[in-house]
DSSP file (Angstrom, degrees, kcal/mol; ACC not computed):
  #  RESIDUE AA STRUCTURE BP1 BP2  ACC     N-H-->O    O-->H-N    N-H-->O    O-->H-N    TCO  KAPPA ALPHA  PHI   PSI    X-CA   Y-CA   Z-CA
    1    1 A X              0   0    0      0, 0.0    18,-0.7     0, 0.0     2,-0.3   0.000 360.0 360.0 360.0 131.6  -15.1    7.8   -3.3
    2    2 A X  E     -A   18   0A   0     16,-0.2     2,-0.4    14,-0.0    16,-0.2  -0.667 360.0-172.5 -88.0 140.0  -16.4    4.6   -4.7
    3    3 A X  E     -A   17   0A   0     14,-2.6    14,-2.8    -2,-0.3     2,-0.6  -0.995  25.3-127.9-136.9 132.8  -15.6    3.7   -8.3
    4    4 A X  E     +A   16   0A   0     -2,-0.4    12,-0.3    12,-0.2     3,-0.1  -0.708  30.3 172.0 -77.6 123.1  -16.8    0.8  -10.5
    5    5 A X  E     +     0   0A   0     10,-2.8     2,-0.4    -2,-0.6    11,-0.2   0.651  66.0  29.6-108.9 -20.2  -13.7   -0.8  -12.0
    6    6 A X  E     +A   15   0A   0      9,-1.5     9,-2.3     2,-0.0     2,-0.3  -0.994  63.1 164.5-137.5 134.5  -15.2   -3.8  -13.7
    7    7 A X  E     -A   14   0A   0     -2,-0.4     7,-0.2     7,-0.2     5,-0.0  -0.953  32.6-125.8-150.2 126.9  -18.7   -4.1  -15.1
    8    8 A X    >   -     0   0    0      5,-2.0     3,-1.9    -2,-0.3     5,-0.0  -0.284  35.4-103.3 -70.9 161.2  -20.0   -6.8  -17.5
    9    9 A X  T 3  S+     0   0    0      1,-0.3    -1,-0.1     2,-0.1     0, 0.0   0.888 123.3  41.3 -51.5 -44.4  -21.6   -5.6  -20.7
   10   10 A X  T 3  S-     0   0    0      1,-0.0    -1,-0.3     3,-0.0    -2,-0.1   0.436 112.2-118.4 -87.6   2.8  -25.1   -6.3  -19.4
   11   11 A X  S <  S+     0   0    0     -3,-1.9    22,-0.1     2,-0.2    -2,-0.1   0.612  76.0 128.7  76.2  10.9  -24.3   -4.8  -16.0
   12   12 A X  S    S+     0   0    0      1,-0.1    21,-2.3    20,-0.1     2,-0.4   0.699  71.2  36.4 -74.3 -18.8  -25.0   -8.1  -14.2
   13   13 A X  E     + B   0  32A   0     19,-0.2    -5,-2.0     2,-0.0     2,-0.4  -0.999  67.0 178.1-137.7 134.1  -21.7   -8.1  -12.4
   14   14 A X  E     -AB   7  31A   0     17,-2.4    17,-2.8    -2,-0.4     2,-0.5  -0.993  16.1-159.8-136.6 142.9  -19.8   -5.2  -10.9
   15   15 A X  E     -AB   6  30A   0     -9,-2.3   -10,-2.8    -2,-0.4    -9,-1.5  -0.996  18.8-167.0-118.3 125.3  -16.6   -4.7   -8.9
   16   16 A X  E     -AB   4  29A   0     13,-2.9    13,-2.2    -2,-0.5     2,-0.4  -0.818   4.7-158.6-110.3 147.5  -16.3   -1.5   -7.0
   17   17 A X  E     -AB   3  28A   0    -14,-2.8   -14,-2.6    -2,-0.3     2,-0.4  -0.976   6.8-174.3-127.3 145.5  -13.3    0.0   -5.4
   18   18 A X  E     -AB   2  27A   0      9,-1.5     9,-2.8    -2,-0.4     2,-0.3  -0.943  17.4-142.4-141.1 116.3  -13.0    2.6   -2.6
   19   19 A X  E     - B   0  26A   0    -18,-0.7     2,-0.6    -2,-0.4     7,-0.2  -0.574   6.6-161.0 -80.7 135.6   -9.7    4.1   -1.4
   20   20 A X  E  >> - B   0  25A   0      5,-3.3     5,-1.9    -2,-0.3     4,-0.6  -0.944   4.2-172.4-114.8 105.3   -9.1    4.8    2.3
   21   21 A X  T  45S+     0   0    0     -2,-0.6    -1,-0.1     1,-0.2     5,-0.0   0.761  79.9  66.4 -73.7 -22.5   -6.2    7.2    2.6
   22   22 A X  T  45S+     0   0    0      1,-0.2    -1,-0.2     3,-0.1    -2,-0.0   0.930 119.8  21.0 -62.2 -44.0   -6.0    6.9    6.4
   23   23 A X  T  45S-     0   0    0     -3,-0.3    -1,-0.2     2,-0.1    -2,-0.2   0.324 102.8-123.8-104.8   6.8   -4.9    3.2    6.1
   24   24 A X  T  <5S+     0   0    0     -4,-0.6    25,-0.5     1,-0.2     2,-0.3   0.925  70.8 123.9  49.9  49.8   -3.6    3.4    2.5
   25   25 A X  E   < -B   20   0A   0     -5,-1.9    -5,-3.3    23,-0.2     2,-0.4  -0.870  54.3-137.2-135.0 166.1   -5.9    0.6    1.5
   26   26 A X  E     -BC  19  47A   0     21,-2.9    21,-2.9    -2,-0.3     2,-0.6  -0.991  10.4-144.1-129.7 135.3   -8.6   -0.1   -1.0
   27   27 A X  E     -BC  18  46A   0     -9,-2.8    -9,-1.5    -2,-0.4     2,-0.4  -0.864  16.5-162.5 -97.9 123.9  -11.9   -1.9   -0.3
   28   28 A X  E     -BC  17  45A   0     17,-3.4    17,-2.6    -2,-0.6     2,-0.4  -0.873   7.3-174.2-105.0 138.2  -13.1   -4.1   -3.2
   29   29 A X  E     -BC  16  44A   0    -13,-2.2   -13,-2.9    -2,-0.4     2,-0.5  -0.997  11.8-153.8-135.8 131.8  -16.7   -5.2   -3.4
   30   30 A X  E     -BC  15  43A   0     13,-2.6    12,-3.0    -2,-0.4    13,-1.2  -0.904  17.9-177.4-106.3 129.3  -18.3   -7.6   -5.9
   31   31 A X  E     -BC  14  41A   0    -17,-2.8   -17,-2.4    -2,-0.5     2,-0.5  -0.957  20.4-148.2-126.4 143.6  -22.0   -7.3   -6.6
   32   32 A X  E     -BC  13  40A   0      8,-2.7     8,-3.2    -2,-0.4     2,-0.5  -0.940  16.8-157.2-107.3 134.3  -24.4   -9.2   -8.8
   33   33 A X  E     - C   0  39A   0    -21,-2.3     6,-0.2    -2,-0.5     5,-0.1  -0.946   7.5-146.2-115.9 120.2  -27.2   -7.1  -10.2
   34   34 A X    >   -     0   0    0      4,-2.9     3,-2.0    -2,-0.5   -21,-0.0  -0.374  28.1-106.8 -83.1 164.5  -30.4   -8.8  -11.2
   35   35 A X  T 3  S+     0   0    0      1,-0.3    -1,-0.1     2,-0.1    -2,-0.0   0.802 119.3  58.3 -61.8 -28.1  -32.7   -7.7  -14.2
   36   36 A X  T 3  S-     0   0    0      2,-0.1    -1,-0.3     1,-0.1     3,-0.1   0.342 123.5-103.2 -84.5  10.9  -35.3   -6.3  -11.8
   37   37 A X  S <  S+     0   0    0     -3,-2.0    -2,-0.1     1,-0.3    -1,-0.1   0.257  75.6 138.2  94.4 -13.2  -32.7   -3.9  -10.3
   38   38 A X        -     0   0    0     -5,-0.1    -4,-2.9     1,-0.0     2,-0.4  -0.410  38.4-153.3 -66.4 145.4  -32.0   -5.8   -7.1
   39   39 A X  E     -C   33   0A   0     -6,-0.2     2,-0.4    -3,-0.1    -6,-0.2  -0.980   8.0-163.5-125.5 134.9  -28.3   -6.0   -6.1
   40   40 A X  E     -C   32   0A   0     -8,-3.2    -8,-2.7    -2,-0.4     2,-0.5  -0.951  19.4-130.9-118.0 131.8  -26.6   -8.7   -4.0
   41   41 A X  E     -C   31   0A   0     -2,-0.4   -10,-0.3   -10,-0.2     3,-0.1  -0.707  23.2-179.0 -78.5 125.0  -23.2   -8.3   -2.4
   42   42 A X  E     -     0   0A   0    -12,-3.0     2,-0.3    -2,-0.5    -1,-0.2   0.893  61.3 -20.5 -89.4 -51.2  -21.1  -11.4   -3.3
   43   43 A X  E     -C   30   0A   0    -13,-1.2   -13,-2.6     2,-0.0    -1,-0.4  -0.991  50.3-156.0-156.7 159.4  -17.9  -10.6   -1.4
   44   44 A X  E     +C   29   0A   0     -2,-0.3     2,-0.3   -15,-0.2   -15,-0.2  -0.998  15.2 172.7-141.7 140.3  -15.9   -7.7    0.1
   45   45 A X  E     -C   28   0A   0    -17,-2.6   -17,-3.4    -2,-0.3     2,-0.5  -0.983  21.6-146.3-149.5 133.8  -12.2   -7.5    0.7
   46   46 A X  E     +C   27   0A   0     -2,-0.3     2,-0.3   -19,-0.3   -19,-0.2  -0.910  28.5 177.9-103.3 125.0   -9.8   -4.7    1.9
   47   47 A X  E     -C   26   0A   0    -21,-2.9   -21,-2.9    -2,-0.5     2,-0.2  -0.918  24.7-141.1-129.8 151.3   -6.3   -4.8    0.4
   48   48 A X    >>  -     0   0    0     -2,-0.3     4,-1.7   -23,-0.2     3,-0.8  -0.651  39.1-104.1 -98.3 162.1   -3.1   -2.9    0.5
   49   49 A X  H 3> S+     0   0    0    -25,-0.5     4,-2.2     1,-0.3     5,-0.1   0.867 122.4  55.3 -52.2 -39.9   -1.0   -2.4   -2.6
   50   50 A X  H 3> S+     0   0    0      1,-0.2     4,-1.8     2,-0.2    -1,-0.3   0.811 103.5  54.7 -65.1 -30.7    1.4   -5.0   -1.3
   51   51 A X  H <> S+     0   0    0     -3,-0.8     4,-1.9     2,-0.2    -1,-0.2   0.906 108.9  47.1 -64.9 -40.6   -1.3   -7.5   -1.0
   52   52 A X  H  X S+     0   0    0     -4,-1.7     4,-2.7     1,-0.2     5,-0.2   0.891 110.5  53.8 -68.7 -41.4   -2.3   -7.0   -4.7
   53   53 A X  H  X S+     0   0    0     -4,-2.2     4,-2.4     1,-0.2    -1,-0.2   0.889 107.2  50.7 -63.1 -35.9    1.3   -7.3   -5.7
   54   54 A X  H  X S+     0   0    0     -4,-1.8     4,-1.7     2,-0.2    -1,-0.2   0.879 109.4  50.4 -68.2 -36.6    1.6  -10.6   -3.9
   55   55 A X  H  X S+     0   0    0     -4,-1.9     4,-2.1     2,-0.2    -2,-0.2   0.928 111.2  48.8 -67.8 -40.6   -1.5  -12.0   -5.6
   56   56 A X  H  X S+     0   0    0     -4,-2.7     4,-2.4     1,-0.2    -2,-0.2   0.919 109.3  52.4 -59.9 -44.4   -0.1  -10.9   -9.1
   57   57 A X  H  X S+     0   0    0     -4,-2.4     4,-2.1    -5,-0.2    -1,-0.2   0.869 107.3  53.3 -60.8 -35.8    3.2  -12.5   -8.3
   58   58 A X  H  X S+     0   0    0     -4,-1.7     4,-2.1     2,-0.2    -2,-0.2   0.943 110.1  47.3 -63.0 -49.0    1.3  -15.8   -7.4
   59   59 A X  H  X S+     0   0    0     -4,-2.1     4,-1.5     1,-0.2    -2,-0.2   0.877 110.2  51.9 -60.6 -39.0   -0.4  -15.7  -10.8
   60   60 A X  H  X S+     0   0    0     -4,-2.4     4,-0.5     1,-0.2    -1,-0.2   0.899 109.1  51.3 -64.2 -39.5    2.9  -15.0  -12.6
   61   61 A X  H >< S+     0   0    0     -4,-2.1     3,-1.0     1,-0.2    -2,-0.2   0.891 106.4  54.4 -68.8 -35.9    4.4  -18.0  -10.8
   62   62 A X  H 3< S+     0   0    0     -4,-2.1    -1,-0.2     1,-0.2    -2,-0.2   0.849 104.2  55.1 -63.6 -32.1    1.5  -20.2  -11.9
   63   63 A X  H 3<        0   0    0     -4,-1.5    -1,-0.2     1,-0.2    -2,-0.2   0.538 360.0 360.0 -79.0  -7.0    2.1  -19.3  -15.5
   64   64 A X    <<        0   0    0     -3,-1.0    -1,-0.2    -4,-0.5    -2,-0.1   0.480 360.0 360.0 -78.9 360.0    5.7  -20.4  -15.6
């Protein structure tokens, strides 16, 4: 099931997540939505929980 996890106030940017239990991974997709309703995919990435934890650790290290 796909779920919108981030959406700007005016709906111009969305990040959607979809969990895949077979591989225990989540596909993240970023879209830009224009005023006329057209939607453009900006990027797509499939990550495991460990991948996200490594990314967060990287940001924590930068803030030190």
